C-alpha positions in Angstrom: 10.2 5.2 -19.4 6.8 5.6 -18.0 5.4 4.8 -14.6 4.0 1.3 -14.1 1.3 -0.1 -11.8 1.5 -3.6 -10.3 -1.0 -5.6 -8.3 1.6 -8.3 -7.6 1.7 -8.5 -3.8 5.3 -9.8 -4.0 6.4 -6.4 -5.3 4.9 -4.5 -2.4 7.3 -3.2 0.3 5.3 -4.5 3.2 7.8 -3.2 5.8 7.6 0.3 4.4 3.8 0.1 4.2 3.7 -1.1 7.8 5.9 1.8 9.0 3.8 4.3 7.1 0.4 3.0 8.3 1.6 2.6 11.9 3.1 6.1 12.2 1.0 8.4 9.9 -2.6 7.3 10.0 -4.7 7.7 13.1 -6.8 4.6 12.6 -3.8 2.4 12.2 -1.5 3.6 15.0 0.7 0.9 16.3 -0.6 -1.9 14.1 1.5 -5.0 14.4 3.2 -6.2 11.3 1.2 -9.4 11.0 -2.0 -7.5 10.9 -0.8 -5.2 8.2 0.4 -8.3 6.2 -3.1 -9.8 6.6 -5.0 -6.9 5.3 -2.6 -6.6 2.4 -3.1 -10.3 1.7 -6.8 -9.8 1.7 -7.0 -6.6 -0.4 -6.3 -5.6 -4.0 -3.1 -3.6 -3.8 -1.6 -1.2 -6.3 2.0 -0.3 -6.3 3.2 2.5 -8.5 6.8 2.3 -9.8 9.0 4.5 -11.8 12.3 3.2 -13.1 12.0 0.2 -10.8 11.5 2.4 -7.7 8.3 2.5 -5.6 6.6 5.9 -5.8 3.2 5.0 -4.5 0.8 2.5 -2.9 -2.9 2.1 -2.5 -5.2 -0.7 -1.6 -8.8 -1.5 -2.6 -11.1 -3.3 -0.2 -13.8 -5.0 -2.2 -16.3 -7.8 -2.5 -15.2 -7.8 -6.2 -18.9 -7.6 -7.3 -20.6 -4.4 -6.3 -18.7 -2.5 -3.6 -15.1 -1.2 -3.5 -13.4 1.1 -1.1 -10.1 2.9 -1.9 -7.9 3.1 1.2 -4.4 3.8 2.5 -3.2 5.7 -0.5 0.2 7.2 -0.2 3.1 8.3 -2.3 6.9 8.2 -1.8 9.3 11.0 -1.1 13.0 10.2 -1.0 12.1 6.5 -1.0 9.8 6.9 2.0 6.0 6.5 1.9 4.1 9.7 2.8 0.5 10.9 2.9 
């Protein structure tokens, strides 16, 4: 079985993403859950999965025409997101 990408926001573990962003990225310290949910709702998100388990996450902030910015990339170790 190979790894699979998904852009389905329903497949993203928003709680784990919130914990990672709030605790490991300086710009995102202590973000409230609702704020994290909002920027996930308004971004193009990529989940990376292997055998049904999450192994990575990244989001793209874009105008979907000319500019894109890759942000908040992380991978999972022992089912926890890390830098």
